[in-house]
Backbone as a printed PyTorch tensor [residue, N CA C, xyz], in Angstrom:
tensor([[[ -7.2760, -11.5590, -21.2830],
         [ -7.0850, -10.5540, -22.2990],
         [ -5.6130, -10.5010, -22.6520]],

        [[ -5.3180, -10.3820, -23.8970],
         [ -3.9660, -10.5790, -24.3810],
         [ -2.9530,  -9.5490, -23.9120]],

        [[ -3.3470,  -8.3200, -23.6200],
         [ -2.3870,  -7.3050, -23.2280],
         [ -2.1790,  -7.2060, -21.7240]],

        [[ -2.8610,  -8.0250, -20.9530],
         [ -2.7130,  -7.9860, -19.5070],
         [ -1.3430,  -8.5410, -19.1380]],

        [[ -0.5270,  -7.7580, -18.4160],
         [  0.7850,  -8.2610, -18.0300],
         [  0.6720,  -9.4070, -17.0400]],

        [[  1.6620, -10.2760, -17.0590],
         [  1.6690, -11.3740, -16.0940],
         [  1.9230, -10.7950, -14.7100]],

        [[  1.1000, -11.1540, -13.7950],
         [  1.2310, -10.6800, -12.4240],
         [  1.5750, -11.8670, -11.5350]],

        [[  1.9730, -11.5630, -10.3330],
         [  2.4530, -12.5820,  -9.4140],
         [  1.3790, -13.5790,  -8.9930]],

        [[  0.1330, -13.1540,  -8.9180],
         [ -0.8930, -14.0710,  -8.4340],
         [ -2.1730, -13.9180,  -9.2490]],

        [[ -3.0540, -14.9160,  -9.1850],
         [ -4.2830, -14.8740,  -9.9820],
         [ -5.1920, -13.6870,  -9.6890]],

        [[ -5.2550, -13.2320,  -8.4410],
         [ -6.1260, -12.1070,  -8.1150],
         [ -5.6220, -10.8250,  -8.7740]],

        [[ -4.3310, -10.5900,  -8.7210],
         [ -3.7610,  -9.4100,  -9.3740],
         [ -3.9800,  -9.4810, -10.8800]],

        [[ -3.8070, -10.6560, -11.4600],
         [ -4.0590, -10.8050, -12.9000],
         [ -5.5120, -10.4840, -13.2290]],

        [[ -6.4450, -10.9470, -12.3960],
         [ -7.8650, -10.6660, -12.6320],
         [ -8.1410,  -9.1680, -12.5270]],

        [[ -7.5670,  -8.5090, -11.5340],
         [ -7.7550,  -7.0660, -11.3680],
         [ -7.2370,  -6.3200, -12.5960]],

        [[ -6.0600,  -6.6980, -13.0710],
         [ -5.4940,  -6.0260, -14.2420],
         [ -6.2940,  -6.3300, -15.5040]],

        [[ -6.8390,  -7.5300, -15.5940],
         [ -7.6840,  -7.8670, -16.7390],
         [ -8.9500,  -7.0100, -16.7430]],

        [[ -9.5640,  -6.8480, -15.5880],
         [-10.7620,  -6.0170, -15.4890],
         [-10.4170,  -4.5600, -15.7820]],

        [[ -9.2810,  -4.0780, -15.2610],
         [ -8.8420,  -2.7100, -15.5320],
         [ -8.6530,  -2.5060, -17.0330]],

        [[ -8.0470,  -3.4580, -17.6970],
         [ -7.8400,  -3.3560, -19.1470],
         [ -9.1760,  -3.3310, -19.8880]],

        [[-10.0950,  -4.1900, -19.4740],
         [-11.4320,  -4.2270, -20.0690],
         [-12.1210,  -2.8710, -19.9040]],

        [[-12.1190,  -2.3350, -18.6760],
         [-12.7570,  -1.0460, -18.4080],
         [-12.0790,   0.0630, -19.1960]],

        [[-10.7810,   0.0010, -19.3110],
         [-10.0480,   1.0040, -20.0760],
         [-10.4840,   1.0030, -21.5370]],

        [[-10.7300,  -0.1720, -22.0840],
         [-11.1740,  -0.2920, -23.4670],
         [-12.5510,   0.3080, -23.7060]],

        [[-13.3380,   0.4400, -22.6520],
         [-14.6740,   1.0320, -22.7690],
         [-14.6320,   2.5570, -22.7170]],

        [[-13.5020,   3.1050, -22.2980],
         [-13.3690,   4.5510, -22.1780],
         [-13.8110,   5.0420, -20.8090]],

        [[-13.7540,   6.3520, -20.6500],
         [-14.1060,   6.9710, -19.3830],
         [-15.5800,   7.3310, -19.3410]],

        [[-16.0100,   7.7950, -18.1930],
         [-17.4010,   8.2040, -17.9520],
         [-18.3470,   7.0160, -18.0870]],

        [[-17.9290,   5.8950, -17.5230],
         [-18.7070,   4.6600, -17.5480],
         [-19.3370,   4.4280, -16.1740]],

        [[-20.4210,   3.6840, -16.1510],
         [-21.0130,   3.3230, -14.8550],
         [-20.1490,   2.2890, -14.1340]],

        [[-20.4210,   2.0960, -12.8650],
         [-19.7390,   1.0550, -12.1010],
         [-20.0700,  -0.3060, -12.7200]],

        [[-19.1290,  -1.2350, -12.6250],
         [-19.3220,  -2.5800, -13.1610],
         [-18.9070,  -3.6000, -12.1020]],

        [[-19.7630,  -4.6080, -11.9230],
         [-19.5470,  -5.6470, -10.9250],
         [-19.2100,  -6.9560, -11.6240]],

        [[-18.2510,  -7.6940, -11.0660],
         [-17.8040,  -8.9530, -11.6380],
         [-17.7760, -10.0410, -10.5750]],

        [[-18.2190, -11.2250, -10.9540],
         [-17.9790, -12.4170, -10.1440],
         [-16.6240, -12.9510, -10.5790]],

        [[-15.8460, -13.4520,  -9.6410],
         [-14.5710, -14.0940,  -9.9690],
         [-14.7320, -15.5820,  -9.7030]],

        [[-14.5370, -16.3820, -10.7490],
         [-14.6860, -17.8280, -10.6010],
         [-13.3700, -18.5120, -10.9290]],

        [[-13.1500, -19.6390, -10.2810],
         [-11.9550, -20.4380, -10.5330],
         [-12.0110, -20.9490, -11.9710]],

        [[-11.0060, -20.6130, -12.7530],
         [-11.0040, -20.9440, -14.1750],
         [-11.0540, -22.4410, -14.4140]],

        [[-10.2800, -23.2170, -13.6790],
         [-10.2790, -24.6710, -13.8670],
         [-11.6460, -25.2610, -13.5320]],

        [[-12.2410, -24.7810, -12.4670],
         [-13.5810, -25.2580, -12.0800],
         [-14.6150, -24.8760, -13.1440]],

        [[-14.4950, -23.6740, -13.6790],
         [-15.4100, -23.2290, -14.7310],
         [-15.2890, -24.1230, -15.9650]],

        [[-14.0630, -24.4320, -16.3660],
         [-13.8640, -25.3120, -17.5280],
         [-14.4860, -26.6810, -17.2990]],

        [[-14.3220, -27.2050, -16.0840],
         [-14.8140, -28.5510, -15.7910],
         [-16.3310, -28.5920, -15.6430]],

        [[-16.9070, -27.6020, -14.9730],
         [-18.3330, -27.6390, -14.6600],
         [-19.2140, -26.9430, -15.6940]],

        [[-18.6620, -26.0090, -16.4240],
         [-19.4360, -25.2490, -17.4180],
         [-18.6450, -25.1300, -18.7240]],

        [[-18.3880, -26.2480, -19.4010],
         [-17.5450, -26.1890, -20.6030],
         [-18.1060, -25.2900, -21.7010]],

        [[-19.4250, -25.2220, -21.8460],
         [-20.0080, -24.3600, -22.8780],
         [-19.7390, -22.8820, -22.5640]],

        [[-19.9030, -22.4950, -21.2990],
         [-19.6200, -21.1260, -20.9070],
         [-18.1240, -20.8290, -21.0530]],

        [[-17.2900, -21.7710, -20.6580],
         [-15.8400, -21.5970, -20.8030],
         [-15.4720, -21.3950, -22.2710]],

        [[-16.0980, -22.1510, -23.1440],
         [-15.8370, -21.9930, -24.5800],
         [-16.3240, -20.6340, -25.0640]],

        [[-17.4890, -20.2030, -24.5910],
         [-18.0340, -18.9100, -24.9810],
         [-17.1120, -17.7720, -24.5330]],

        [[-16.4570, -17.9530, -23.3950],
         [-15.5360, -16.9530, -22.8690],
         [-14.1350, -17.0820, -23.4610]],

        [[-13.9250, -18.0760, -24.3290],
         [-12.6220, -18.2680, -24.9630],
         [-11.5750, -18.8650, -24.0510]],

        [[-12.0050, -19.6460, -23.0570],
         [-11.0670, -20.2020, -22.0780],
         [-10.5640, -21.5940, -22.4310]],

        [[-11.1670, -22.2450, -23.4100],
         [-10.8080, -23.6250, -23.6940],
         [ -9.3900, -23.7550, -24.2480]],

        [[ -8.8530, -22.7190, -24.8690],
         [ -7.5260, -22.8040, -25.4770],
         [ -6.4290, -22.1740, -24.6420]],

        [[ -6.7860, -21.6320, -23.4890],
         [ -5.7650, -20.9880, -22.6630],
         [ -4.9310, -22.0310, -21.9460]],

        [[ -3.6090, -21.8720, -21.9730],
         [ -2.7310, -22.8680, -21.3490],
         [ -2.7540, -22.8390, -19.8250]],

        [[ -3.1100, -21.7190, -19.2470],
         [ -3.0810, -21.5810, -17.7940],
         [ -4.1090, -22.5060, -17.1430]],

        [[ -3.6580, -23.2560, -16.1490],
         [ -4.5670, -24.1800, -15.4740],
         [ -5.1010, -23.6140, -14.1740]],

        [[ -4.4780, -22.5520, -13.6660],
         [ -4.9910, -21.9040, -12.4600],
         [ -5.3040, -20.4590, -12.7960]],

        [[ -6.1810, -19.9100, -12.0760],
         [ -6.5140, -18.5090, -12.2940],
         [ -7.9570, -18.2280, -11.9700]],

        [[ -8.3060, -16.9720, -12.1380],
         [ -9.6560, -16.5060, -11.8790],
         [-10.2060, -15.8760, -13.1470]],

        [[-11.4340, -16.2000, -13.4420],
         [-12.1030, -15.6250, -14.6110],
         [-13.1480, -14.6300, -14.1350]],

        [[-13.0120, -13.3530, -14.5540],
         [-14.0400, -12.3720, -14.2060],
         [-15.2600, -12.5270, -15.1260]],

        [[-16.4310, -12.5280, -14.5320],
         [-17.6790, -12.6070, -15.2960],
         [-18.5240, -11.4090, -14.8910]],

        [[-18.7510, -10.5070, -15.8620],
         [-19.4980,  -9.2890, -15.5650],
         [-20.9420,  -9.6230, -15.2230]],

        [[-21.4440,  -8.9550, -14.1980],
         [-22.8060,  -9.1430, -13.7260],
         [-23.7180,  -8.0860, -14.3460]],

        [[-24.9950,  -8.1560, -14.0140],
         [-25.9400,  -7.1490, -14.4910],
         [-25.4790,  -5.7610, -14.0640]],

        [[-26.0550,  -4.7720, -14.6770],
         [-25.6950,  -3.3880, -14.3790],
         [-25.8470,  -3.0580, -12.9030]],

        [[-24.9270,  -2.2440, -12.4240],
         [-25.0110,  -1.7130, -11.0690],
         [-25.9940,  -0.5420, -11.1250]],

        [[-27.0160,  -0.5400, -10.2740],
         [-27.9990,   0.5470, -10.3360],
         [-27.3710,   1.9010, -10.0220]],

        [[-27.8110,   2.9100, -10.7440],
         [-27.2870,   4.2610, -10.5300],
         [-28.2080,   5.1060,  -9.6630]],

        [[-29.3630,   4.5510,  -9.3110],
         [-30.3490,   5.3320,  -8.5590],
         [-30.2770,   5.1080,  -7.0500]],

        [[-29.2420,   4.4190,  -6.5790],
         [-29.0800,   4.2220,  -5.1380],
         [-27.6050,   4.1810,  -4.7970]],

        [[-27.2590,   4.4850,  -3.5530],
         [-25.8460,   4.5010,  -3.1610],
         [-25.1920,   3.1320,  -3.3670]],

        [[-23.9290,   3.1600,  -3.7640],
         [-23.1960,   1.9360,  -4.0560],
         [-23.1300,   1.0140,  -2.8430]],

        [[-22.8700,   1.5640,  -1.6620],
         [-22.7690,   0.7210,  -0.4700],
         [-24.1010,   0.0490,  -0.1530]],

        [[-25.1910,   0.7410,  -0.4160],
         [-26.5180,   0.1600,  -0.2040],
         [-26.7480,  -1.0060,  -1.1730]],

        [[-26.3810,  -0.8140,  -2.4310],
         [-26.5080,  -1.8800,  -3.4310],
         [-25.6490,  -3.0880,  -3.0490]],

        [[-24.4020,  -2.8510,  -2.6570],
         [-23.5120,  -3.9620,  -2.2990],
         [-24.0740,  -4.7560,  -1.1250]],

        [[-24.7950,  -4.0970,  -0.2410],
         [-25.4030,  -4.7690,   0.9000],
         [-26.5070,  -5.7500,   0.5250]],

        [[-26.9590,  -5.7140,  -0.7190],
         [-28.0240,  -6.6250,  -1.1700],
         [-27.4840,  -7.8580,  -1.8900]],

        [[-26.1790,  -7.9400,  -2.0590],
         [-25.5910,  -9.0140,  -2.8620],
         [-25.2880, -10.2370,  -2.0060]],

        [[-25.6050, -11.4040,  -2.5500],
         [-25.2150, -12.6900,  -1.9650],
         [-24.7000, -13.5460,  -3.1150]],

        [[-23.5300, -14.1260,  -2.9470],
         [-22.8950, -14.8900,  -4.0210],
         [-23.0910, -16.3830,  -3.8100]],

        [[-23.3080, -17.1410,  -4.8820],
         [-23.3640, -18.6010,  -4.7530],
         [-21.9680, -19.1570,  -4.4380]],

        [[-21.9310, -20.3950,  -3.9620],
         [-20.6600, -21.0110,  -3.5650],
         [-19.6410, -21.0970,  -4.6960]],

        [[-20.0930, -21.1690,  -5.9370],
         [-19.1800, -21.2910,  -7.0690],
         [-18.3570, -20.0260,  -7.3010]],

        [[-18.7570, -18.9200,  -6.7020],
         [-18.0390, -17.6570,  -6.8800],
         [-16.9270, -17.5710,  -5.8420]],

        [[-15.6880, -17.4670,  -6.3290],
         [-14.5160, -17.4250,  -5.4500],
         [-14.2470, -16.0290,  -4.9150]],

        [[-14.7140, -15.0190,  -5.6360],
         [-14.4760, -13.6420,  -5.2430],
         [-15.3130, -12.7210,  -6.1070]],

        [[-15.1300, -11.4320,  -5.8870],
         [-15.8500, -10.4610,  -6.7050],
         [-14.9780,  -9.2390,  -6.8950]],

        [[-15.3420,  -8.4490,  -7.8890],
         [-14.5950,  -7.2280,  -8.1860],
         [-15.5600,  -6.1540,  -8.6450]],

        [[-15.1500,  -4.9280,  -8.4410],
         [-15.9450,  -3.7850,  -8.8530],
         [-15.0080,  -2.7630,  -9.4650]],

        [[-15.4330,  -2.1770, -10.5580],
         [-14.7030,  -1.0540, -11.1280],
         [-15.6280,   0.1540, -11.0980]],

        [[-15.0970,   1.2650, -10.6290],
         [-15.9030,   2.4710, -10.4520],
         [-15.0110,   3.6950, -10.6630]],

        [[-15.5870,   4.7350, -11.2230],
         [-14.8650,   5.9900, -11.4290],
         [-15.2780,   6.9880, -10.3570]],

        [[-14.3030,   7.7340,  -9.8850],
         [-14.5710,   8.7450,  -8.8650],
         [-13.6380,   9.9310,  -9.0650]],

        [[-13.9890,  11.0310,  -8.4230],
         [-13.0960,  12.1740,  -8.3270],
         [-12.3920,  12.0810,  -6.9880]],

        [[-11.1180,  12.4080,  -6.9750],
         [-10.3920,  12.4040,  -5.7150],
         [ -9.5000,  13.6240,  -5.6420]],

        [[ -9.1420,  13.9690,  -4.4310],
         [ -8.2550,  15.0860,  -4.1860],
         [ -6.9470,  14.5710,  -3.5980]],

        [[ -5.8560,  15.2730,  -3.8530],
         [ -4.5980,  14.8700,  -3.2120],
         [ -4.6750,  15.1520,  -1.7110]],

        [[ -3.8690,  14.4690,  -0.9330],
         [ -3.8930,  14.6910,   0.5200],
         [ -3.7080,  16.1570,   0.9000]],

        [[ -2.9540,  16.8980,   0.1160],
         [ -2.7140,  18.3170,   0.4300],
         [ -3.9940,  19.1430,   0.3800]],

        [[ -5.0070,  18.6790,  -0.3340],
         [ -6.2620,  19.4360,  -0.4560],
         [ -7.2640,  19.0950,   0.6350]],

        [[ -7.0150,  18.0440,   1.3970],
         [ -7.9800,  17.6210,   2.4170],
         [ -8.2120,  18.6890,   3.4830]],

        [[ -7.1850,  19.4420,   3.8100],
         [ -7.3180,  20.4870,   4.8290],
         [ -8.1990,  21.6380,   4.3470]],

        [[ -8.3990,  21.7400,   3.0410],
         [ -9.1960,  22.8290,   2.4650],
         [-10.6980,  22.5210,   2.4440]],

        [[-11.0790,  21.2840,   2.7240],
         [-12.4850,  20.8930,   2.6320],
         [-13.3010,  21.6560,   3.6730]],

        [[-14.3100,  22.4050,   3.2150],
         [-15.1580,  23.1290,   4.1660],
         [-15.9270,  22.1620,   5.0680]],

        [[-16.0600,  22.5310,   6.3200],
         [-16.7840,  21.7070,   7.2820],
         [-18.2850,  21.8790,   7.1010]],

        [[-19.0370,  20.8470,   7.4470],
         [-20.4840,  20.9360,   7.4750],
         [-21.1780,  20.8010,   6.1320]],

        [[-20.4710,  20.3550,   5.1020],
         [-21.1050,  20.1690,   3.8020],
         [-21.8690,  18.8550,   3.7660]],

        [[-23.0310,  18.8830,   3.1420],
         [-23.7710,  17.6500,   2.9040],
         [-23.1060,  16.8690,   1.7790]],

        [[-23.5750,  15.6560,   1.5330],
         [-22.9680,  14.8000,   0.5220],
         [-22.9750,  15.4490,  -0.8660]],

        [[-24.0970,  16.0070,  -1.2690],
         [-24.2010,  16.6380,  -2.5930],
         [-23.3190,  17.8850,  -2.6760]],

        [[-23.2980,  18.6660,  -1.6030],
         [-22.4590,  19.8740,  -1.5900],
         [-20.9820,  19.5150,  -1.6490]],

        [[-20.5840,  18.4730,  -0.9180],
         [-19.1960,  18.0370,  -0.9340],
         [-18.7990,  17.5460,  -2.3230]],

        [[-19.6660,  16.7660,  -2.9580],
         [-19.3770,  16.2730,  -4.3070],
         [-19.1870,  17.4320,  -5.2780]],

        [[-20.0230,  18.4500,  -5.1580],
         [-19.9050,  19.6250,  -6.0360],
         [-18.6030,  20.3660,  -5.7500]],

        [[-18.2560,  20.4980,  -4.4680],
         [-17.0190,  21.1860,  -4.0930],
         [-15.8060,  20.4510,  -4.6710]],

        [[-15.7770,  19.1300,  -4.5410],
         [-14.6630,  18.3360,  -5.0800],
         [-14.6150,  18.4670,  -6.6020]],

        [[-15.7690,  18.3930,  -7.2600],
         [-15.8180,  18.4730,  -8.7260],
         [-15.2740,  19.7960,  -9.2470]],

        [[-15.3900,  20.8450,  -8.4440],
         [-14.9090,  22.1600,  -8.8690],
         [-13.5030,  22.4810,  -8.3760]],

        [[-12.9020,  21.6090,  -7.6100],
         [-11.5720,  21.8720,  -7.0600],
         [-10.5210,  21.7810,  -8.1640]],

        [[ -9.5880,  22.7250,  -8.2440],
         [ -8.5870,  22.7070,  -9.3260],
         [ -7.6030,  21.5270,  -9.2660]],

        [[ -7.4540,  20.8990,  -8.1100],
         [ -6.5160,  19.7810,  -7.9890],
         [ -7.1800,  18.4070,  -8.0740]],

        [[ -8.4790,  18.3750,  -8.4090],
         [ -9.1880,  17.0970,  -8.4790],
         [ -8.5620,  16.2060,  -9.5570]],

        [[ -8.6790,  14.9220,  -9.3400],
         [ -8.2170,  13.9190, -10.2970],
         [ -9.3540,  12.9430, -10.5520]],

        [[ -9.5320,  12.5680, -11.8020],
         [-10.4820,  11.5060, -12.1120],
         [ -9.7210,  10.1970, -12.0450]],

        [[-10.3030,   9.2360, -11.3510],
         [ -9.6300,   7.9600, -11.1470],
         [-10.6120,   6.8260, -11.3830]],

        [[-10.1060,   5.7500, -11.9730],
         [-10.8830,   4.5140, -12.0900],
         [-10.2600,   3.5240, -11.1160]],

        [[-11.1010,   3.0050, -10.2420],
         [-10.6440,   2.0500,  -9.2370],
         [-11.2270,   0.6860,  -9.5680]],

        [[-10.3770,  -0.3110,  -9.5730],
         [-10.8260,  -1.6900,  -9.7130],
         [-10.3800,  -2.4050,  -8.4540]],

        [[-11.3390,  -2.9150,  -7.7140],
         [-11.0470,  -3.5630,  -6.4310],
         [-11.6430,  -4.9560,  -6.4570]],

        [[-10.8590,  -5.9310,  -5.9920],
         [-11.3210,  -7.3190,  -5.9650],
         [-10.9980,  -7.9450,  -4.6170]],

        [[-11.8900,  -8.8320,  -4.1780],
         [-11.6740,  -9.5860,  -2.9420],
         [-12.0510, -11.0380,  -3.1760]],

        [[-11.3900, -11.9140,  -2.4470],
         [-11.7390, -13.3310,  -2.4440],
         [-12.5020, -13.6340,  -1.1640]],

        [[-13.1330, -14.7760,  -1.1380],
         [-13.9140, -15.1790,   0.0450],
         [-13.0860, -15.1600,   1.3260]],

        [[-11.8030, -15.4890,   1.2220],
         [-10.9650, -15.5430,   2.4190],
         [-10.4640, -14.1670,   2.8660]],

        [[-10.8760, -13.1050,   2.1550],
         [-10.4740, -11.7540,   2.5320],
         [ -9.2840, -11.2200,   1.7660]],

        [[ -8.6050, -12.0590,   0.9980],
         [ -7.4990, -11.5850,   0.1750],
         [ -8.0330, -10.5430,  -0.7890]],

        [[ -7.2870,  -9.4700,  -0.9580],
         [ -7.7700,  -8.4010,  -1.8310],
         [ -6.6420,  -7.7940,  -2.6480]],

        [[ -7.0430,  -7.1360,  -3.7300],
         [ -6.1020,  -6.4120,  -4.5710],
         [ -6.8750,  -5.3190,  -5.2860]],

        [[ -6.1570,  -4.3420,  -5.7840],
         [ -6.8190,  -3.2500,  -6.4810],
         [ -5.8860,  -2.6170,  -7.4900]],

        [[ -6.4980,  -1.8800,  -8.4130],
         [ -5.7570,  -1.1300,  -9.4220],
         [ -6.3800,   0.2560,  -9.5080]],

        [[ -5.5240,   1.2490,  -9.6320],
         [ -5.9710,   2.6310,  -9.7910],
         [ -5.3850,   3.1900, -11.0760]],

        [[ -6.2370,   3.8450, -11.8450],
         [ -5.7990,   4.4540, -13.1000],
         [ -6.3140,   5.8900, -13.1140]],

        [[ -5.3890,   6.8460, -13.2190],
         [ -5.7600,   8.2530, -13.3270],
         [ -6.0960,   8.5700, -14.7790]],

        [[ -7.1160,   9.3730, -14.9670],
         [ -7.5060,   9.7330, -16.3300],
         [ -6.3780,  10.4730, -17.0510]],

        [[ -5.6680,  11.3220, -16.3250],
         [ -4.6040,  12.0900, -16.9710],
         [ -3.3690,  11.2420, -17.2960]],

        [[ -3.2730,  10.0580, -16.7310],
         [ -2.1610,   9.1450, -17.0180],
         [ -2.7400,   7.8050, -17.4420]],

        [[ -3.5590,   7.8370, -18.4580],
         [ -4.3410,   6.6710, -18.8730],
         [ -3.5420,   5.7480, -19.7930]],

        [[ -2.5400,   5.0870, -19.2270],
         [ -1.7750,   4.0810, -19.9650],
         [ -1.5720,   2.8780, -19.0480]],

        [[ -1.4440,   1.6870, -19.6180],
         [ -1.2550,   0.4850, -18.7940],
         [ -0.0170,   0.5410, -17.8970]],

        [[  0.9980,   1.2790, -18.3010],
         [  2.2080,   1.3490, -17.4820],
         [  2.0650,   2.2890, -16.2960]],

        [[  0.9940,   3.0520, -16.2440],
         [  0.7600,   4.0010, -15.1510],
         [ -0.2900,   3.5110, -14.1560]],

        [[ -0.6910,   2.2550, -14.2390],
         [ -1.6980,   1.7050, -13.3340],
         [ -1.0160,   1.2960, -12.0290]],

        [[ -1.5250,   1.8260, -10.9250],
         [ -1.0120,   1.4540,  -9.6100],
         [ -1.7570,   0.2210,  -9.1210]],

        [[ -1.0560,  -0.7100,  -8.5020],
         [ -1.7090,  -1.8890,  -7.9340],
         [ -1.2690,  -2.0770,  -6.4940]],

        [[ -2.1110,  -2.7140,  -5.7300],
         [ -1.7890,  -3.0160,  -4.3450],
         [ -3.0340,  -3.4080,  -3.5830]],

        [[ -2.8780,  -4.1400,  -2.5020],
         [ -4.0410,  -4.6280,  -1.7520],
         [ -4.7540,  -3.5670,  -0.9210]],

        [[ -4.0860,  -2.4810,  -0.5850],
         [ -4.6690,  -1.5140,   0.3460],
         [ -4.9010,  -0.1360,  -0.2570]],

        [[ -5.0690,  -0.0500,  -1.5720],
         [ -5.2680,   1.2540,  -2.2100],
         [ -6.6640,   1.8180,  -1.9600]],

        [[ -7.6610,   0.9480,  -1.8500],
         [ -9.0430,   1.3900,  -1.6290],
         [ -9.6530,   0.5010,  -0.5380]],

        [[ -9.1970,   0.6550,   0.6990],
         [ -9.6090,  -0.2720,   1.7630],
         [-11.1070,  -0.2680,   2.0580]],

        [[-11.7530,   0.8730,   1.9980],
         [-13.1870,   0.9330,   2.2940],
         [-14.0110,   0.1380,   1.2900]],

        [[-13.6810,   0.2700,   0.0210],
         [-14.3960,  -0.4720,  -1.0090],
         [-14.0920,  -1.9620,  -0.9040]],

        [[-12.8550,  -2.2970,  -0.5820],
         [-12.4980,  -3.7120,  -0.4030],
         [-13.3050,  -4.3260,   0.7450]],

        [[-13.4720,  -3.5950,   1.8300],
         [-14.2610,  -4.0980,   2.9620],
         [-15.7300,  -4.2740,   2.5660]],

        [[-16.2520,  -3.3290,   1.7850],
         [-17.6480,  -3.4340,   1.3420],
         [-17.8370,  -4.6570,   0.4420]],

        [[-16.8700,  -4.9380,  -0.4160],
         [-16.9630,  -6.1250,  -1.2750],
         [-16.8160,  -7.4060,  -0.4580]],

        [[-15.9280,  -7.4000,   0.5170],
         [-15.7440,  -8.5720,   1.3800],
         [-17.0480,  -8.8860,   2.1190]],

        [[-17.7650,  -7.8560,   2.5020],
         [-19.0180,  -8.0450,   3.2350],
         [-20.0760,  -8.7780,   2.3960]],

        [[-19.9280,  -8.7700,   1.0660],
         [-20.9060,  -9.4840,   0.2250],
         [-20.7880, -11.0000,   0.3800]],

        [[-19.7200, -11.4690,   1.0130],
         [-19.5210, -12.9050,   1.2420],
         [-19.8790, -13.3260,   2.6620]],

        [[-20.2330, -12.3850,   3.5070],
         [-20.5750, -12.7100,   4.8870],
         [-22.0320, -13.1100,   4.9900]],

        [[-22.3070, -13.9940,   5.9150],
         [-23.6840, -14.4830,   6.0880],
         [-24.5840, -13.4600,   6.7200]]])
């Protein structure tokens, strides 16, 4: 995508590309799952698909191409769905973008004890310090990971946080999709 800033490595570039794509769709979107494939391998083995994705004219010879998968089901927990995924060998990694509500660390001490999952979600949704965040997390088969976080209230490309350990639980769940 043309507005994606150049990043130090292909995984970070892929994460930022997916973040930009999700940003273009607006907020209040369902989770989206992506396969990450080696761009050079895709061009060589699937030239028609590479052309359809507009990759034939790109000068970059290394990199990862995100390919959006079917819809992520909304009628079951995300971790349960991720546990059903198995990737073919051609997939170098995967990424997921998902929106959530989060609280600042200062609010964690205020969380009432003994709440069920639905009650906790309602409590967080009504908290005055809640933040809406879009998380894009990607992992490679070897465990390398990266992520991007975008707050709804600071929804600009220059305000996107990146780093490998921003959403460790989700990164571990995605890594598990590559385990036998």
